[in-house]
N, C-alpha and C positions, 0 to 999 in steps of 0.2 A: 844693400840698402840700409841695414842696421848700422854699419860703419859710417855711412853718410850722415845719419841722424845724430850719431855720437859726435861727429866732427862739428855739426851745426850747433849742438848744445855747447860744446867747448868754446866755439867762436863767440856765441852770444853771451855766455856766462863769464867768459874771461874778461869782457869789457867791464863787468861789475867788480872784479877781484873777489876773493873769498872772504868769509867772515873773519878768519884768523888774521888776515892782513889788516883789516880794520881794527881789530882788538889790539894788535901789537903797535899800530901807528898811533891810536888815540887812547889806548887803555880803557876801552869800553866794551861791554858785551852786547852783541847784536841780538835783539829779541825776535829772532826768526827760528822756529824749530825746524829740524830736518824734515818733518812731515809737511810743513808749509812750504819749505824750499822745493821739495820734490813736486808737490802739487802745482806750485807756481810755474815750474819748468814745463810741466805737462800742459797746463792751460795755454802757455805761450806757444808751445809747439802746435797745439790744435788750432790756435788762432791763425798762424801763418801757414796753415794747410800742410803741416809736417807731422801729423799725428804718428805716434810710435808704431801703430799697427799697420800703417800703410806699406805696401810693397808693390811689386810688378803685377800681382794678381788682385790685390785689394785696392780699389780706386776710392777716391774721396768725393763726397758731396760738399765738403767745406762748410758744414752746417754750423760749426762753432762760430765762425766769423759772421755768418748770416744771423744767428741769434743775437750776438752782441750788436750788430748793426741795426737790427730791428728795434731792439730795446732803446738804443741811443736815439734812433729816429723819432720814436714816439715820445721819449722823455723830453726832447728839445724842440720838437716841432712847434712853431708859433710861440716859442717862449720869449717873453719880453721882460727886460730888467731895466729899471730906471733909477738913477741916482740924482737927487735934486735937493735944493734947499739953500744953496749958497755958491759963491765962486769956487770954494774948495770942493763942493760936491760936483760942480761942472768939470773940474780938473780930474777928479777920480773917475767920473764917467768916461772921460776921454781916454784915460789909461786902461779902462776895461774893454775898450772896443776890440783890440786884438784877441783878447781872451774869448769874448763872445763870438767872434768870427770863426774861431776854430773849436768851439766848445762841443759841437756834435761829434767831431772826429775823436777828441779826447775822452768824451763820455763813452764812446765805443771801446777805446782802450781800457777804460776803467771797468766796463762791463765784462770784458774778456779776461782781465787779469785780477779783478777784485778790488782795485783801488787806484788812486791817482793823487799826486801831491801838487798843490799850487804853492810856489815859493816866489814871492815878489822880491825885487831888489832895485836899487837905484842905479841908473845909467845916465850919465850927463844930467839932464834936467828932467828926465822922465822916469817912470816906474815900469819896469818890465816884469814879466811873470814867466817863470819856468814852470812847465807842466810836465811833471816827471812820472813816468809809468811805474807800476808796482815792482818791476824787476830792476829798477835803477835807483833805489834808495834803501837805507837800512834803518828801520825803527830800532830804537835803543831802550826807551822807557815809556810806560803808560801810567796815567793816573787811575784812580778808583773807578772812574766812569768809562775806562777803555780808550781815552783820548791819548794820542801820541804826544808826549811832552819832551822827548829828546830823539834826535834823528841825525843820521849821517847822509850827506848827499855827495855824489861823485861827479866831477866834471873832467872829462877826458879830452885831451888834445894830442894829436900826433904831429910832430915837426921833424921831418926827415926820418932818420932811423930811431928817433926817440919817442917814447910814449910818456906824456906828462899827465899826471892826475892831481887834482885838487880835492882834498877831502874837507868838506864844510860841515862842522858839527854844531848843532843847535841844542841847547839844554836849558830847561827852566829851573829856577831855584834860587837859593841864596848864595851869592858870590862875593868875593873880595874885589873891590875896584882898585884902580891904580894908586889911590891914596890909602889903601889898607882898610877902607870902610866896608862893612858888611851890608850889601844891598840886595834887593830882590829884583829879579828880571831875567832876561834871556842872555846867556853867555854864547857867543859865537866864536868858534876856533877854526882857523884855516891853516892847512898844511899842504905843501906841494911836494910831489915825488916824481922822479924821473927813472925810467928803465928802458932797456932795449928789447924787452919781451912784453908782449901784450897782456900776459897773464899774471904779471907781478907788479908790486908797487915800486920796487927798486929803492934808490937812495932818496932821502929827503933833501930838497933843494929849496932855495929862496923863492918866494912868491914872485919876485921880480924877474925870474927866469923867463917868464913869458910877458910881453908888454900888456896883455889884456888882464893879467893878474897883479900887475905892479902896484896898483892903487888899493888893493884889498888889504885890510888890516889883519894881522896875525890873530890878535885877540881883541874882542870888543864885547862890552856889556850894554845891552839896551835896558835901562832902568825903568822901574815903575810900570811894568806891564805884567799882566797875569795870565797871558796866553802866548804860545809860541808864534813866531812870525812866519808860519807856514800853515796851510789849511789842507786837511786830509779829507778827500772825497772817496767814500767806499760804498760798495754795493750793500743794500740793507739786509740781505739774507743772513741767517745765522751761520756761523762757521762750523760746518760739520766735519771738516778735515781735522781741525785742531780746536776743540771747544774751549780750551784755555787761552786761545789767542784772540785778541780783539781786532785782528786784521780782517779785511773783507775777503770774500771768495768770489770766484768767477760765477757769472750767471748760469753757466752750464756745468758748475762743479758737481752737481748731483746727477748729471746725465752723461757723464764721461763714458761709462760702460755701454749706455744705450747708443751713443754716438758711434762707438765702434761697431755695435751690432748692426746699425743702419748702413754703415759703409760696407759691411760684409754682405748684407742683403742686396744693396745696390750693385755690388760687384757681381753677385750671383745673377741678378736680373740682366745685367749686361752680357754675361757669359751665356745665359740661356739663349739669347738671340745670336751670339756669335757661334756657339756650338750647334745651333739649330738651323744653320743656313742650309738651303736646299743644295743637294749634290747628286751628280750622276756618276755612278760607278761603272767603268767601262773597261773593256779588254784593251790591252796595248795594241792589238791588231787593228783596232778601229781608226788609228791615226797614222799619218805618215811620220817619218823620222828626219831629223836634221842630220848634218854632217857627222855629228858625234854619236849618232845612233839613238838620240833621245827622242821620245814622242813629241810631236808638235801639237800642243793643246790649244784650242781656240780661246779657252777661258780657264785659267788655272784655279780660279775660285769655285768654279762650278763642277769641274771634272775631277774624279779620283780614279787612279789607275789600278786595275787588277790584271795580273799576268795569268790568265786562265787558259790561253791557247785554244779556247773553244767557246762555244756559246754557253750562256749562264742558264742552266736548267731549261734550255729550250726557249728562253725568253729573248734571246738576241744578245747583241754586244752592249746594250745599254740597260742599266737598272736604276730607276729613280729611287732616291732616298730623301723623303721629306718628313722629319720628326715632328711630333707634337710639341709645341712650345708652351711651357707652364707659366706664362707671364702673370696670370691672375693670382696664382699662389704667392708669388713674390710681391705683387701689388698689395695684396691683403696684409702680408707680413709687414711691409714697409709702412703702410698707413697706420697700423697698430703701433709700430715703434715710433713713428712721428708723433702720434698723440701722447704716448708716454713721455717722450722728450719734452713736449709742450707743457705737460702737467708738471714735470720735475723742474722746469725753468720758470714756472709761474705765468705761463701764457695760455690764452684761450685756444681751444682746438681750432685749427685752420689758420692760426696766426703765421706759421712759417710757410714759405713758398715750397711747393711740391714740384717734382718733375711732371711734365704734361700728362704722363701716363697714369698718374695717381689720381684717385678720387679726392675731391675737395669736400670739406664740410659745408653743409648748406648754410645759407644766410641765417636761418633760424637757429641752427646749432651754434654759430659763432656768437650771435646775440645772447644766447643763454649762457654761454661760458665766458663772455668778455669781462665779467666782473673780476675773474682771476687776474687778467692782464691789467685791469684797472688798479688792483691792489699792488701789483709789482711796480707799475709805472709811478703811481703816486708816492710810494715809499721811496723810490729812487729819486724823484723830484724833490722830496723833502730832504733827503741826504745831500743832494746837489745844492739846494738852497742854503742849507746850513754851512756847507763848505764855502759857498760864495760869499756869505755874510762874514765869515771868518777872514776870507781873503781881502774883502774891501776894508775890513778893520785893520789888517796888517798893512795894506797899502796906505791907509790913513796915517799909521804910525811912521812909515817911512817918509811920507810927505812932510811930516813934522820934523823928522830928523834931518832931512835934506833941505828944509825950507823951500819946498817946491811949490807951495800954494799958500794963500793967506788963511789965517785961522778962520774956522767956521764949522757949522754942523752940516750933517748930511742925513738923508733919509732914503732908504732903498725900498723898492717895491718889486715884487716878483709875481709874474702871471704866466701860468702854464695853460696850454690847450686842454680842454675837457671833452673834445669830441669823441674820444675813445669809448666813453660810456654814455654819451648823449645822443639819442636818436632824434634829430631836430625836426624831422617830418612828424613823428609821433608827438613830440612836445608841442609843435604848432597846433596840431589837431586838438590835443587835450586842453591847451590854453584857450583856444577859440571857443571850445565847449564851456570852459569855466567862465569866460567873459559873457557868453550867452545866458548862462544860469545866474549871472550876477554874483558869482563867488570870487572873481578876480577883477580888480580895477583895470581899466583899459590902458592906463599909463604903465602898469606893471607888465602887461602883455607886450607893449612896445619895447620896454626895456629888455625883457627876456629874449624876445624873438628877433629884435633888430640891433641889439648891442648898443642901445642909446643910454645916455646918462639920465638920471632922474628928471633933471630940468628939461632936457630935450624931449624925453618921452611924454612928459605932461604937456609940453607945448604942442606936440603932435595931436593930442586929444583936443586941445582947445581949438587948434586950427581945423580939425575935422568937424567939430561942432559948429564952427563958423563958416564951414564949407570952403576953406581955403586949402590950397595944395601945401602939404607940409614941406618944410625946408630943413634939410640936414645941416646942423651946425658942426663944423669941423673943430 
């Protein structure tokens, strides 16, 4: 089992190539410490249900993926993003549609591995966006605020027996342009390599070696911009693996040991039932035999053979064995571990799905602790919003460079669902009381409880006073 895990790690991480390959090819140092590299490998293994502690005896609940999926679900549920203000804004909104359609999936990847990179680029007359997981890019430099200012991206293609890799290096700063002038902006360097082994860069080749890379420039400076043309979305938790690193960490980074303990408890729970199956210990003389002289058992799961050649203590040929199963002990231990994991991951008790045998937190308990989930989700939503704002800005820059849309301004608005901390039944009752006491205007009640605009909410009040049926304006 251990060898299989090692082979899986080699296969996954060989696709990235190692840091020394990047350094020799581009003469840059990758800003990922060994601690972070090791932790990222472990988070990735946990996410794909290949945790290092699993074997034939220890089974998995695959809770790491469940935690990442739950956070991604709540972060993106009913999320709405609009870009408006001009024909240029309409163009940007259209280019964002594929990103938004897959955002929940990639938010899950970000939650599991600690980060995600949005990298837009121009293809034909459109702007496409690569969404690159944390184990598929190399940060090189950061500014004083912890923002990535230089990064290497790897594009891998296999053609026949050859592996082609394109290294795309982005770095912000002062650079000399083709005319020898010192300009400030983003320098983009592209290099292509070919090898017959998946784990090595091999020899440098021309970008035109592959048709899809033929039009990519080797060196390019995007002038007069003060931010890189990629956007980094990371989890908001502090990095407790390497406090000197501004990189994000997995949402379950602080619960890795607890995840292992839970899998061990779950495996013990399963074994308790397997080992506690009812059995009948019988003398071999109780059954007939086949041609080979072996006893013919009616049910091999139920009967166990004893070669006693006589009765068992005068009780006959059959002796029942039904052990006591200690399932409640395991249930109590698993429930305690579940709650510790939820606490370490910033989730309210009862947030994670339990096997049916486990006790669930009561509705009252969930409401009392849901503020913890609210803090985790809102911080993640803020981080996502910042990354998407940066992404739209970068797309706007590429739209100008490629003359893809007429000049114009744009305005983005972001709206996230707040139902995680809002008890709408309680709110309706409280607001009704406030209206009765005269401490809340009726139009405010309509706005809060029916999701109306100020204008429509006030019109409802007028219509009600005039005894007319209110009409919802779309």
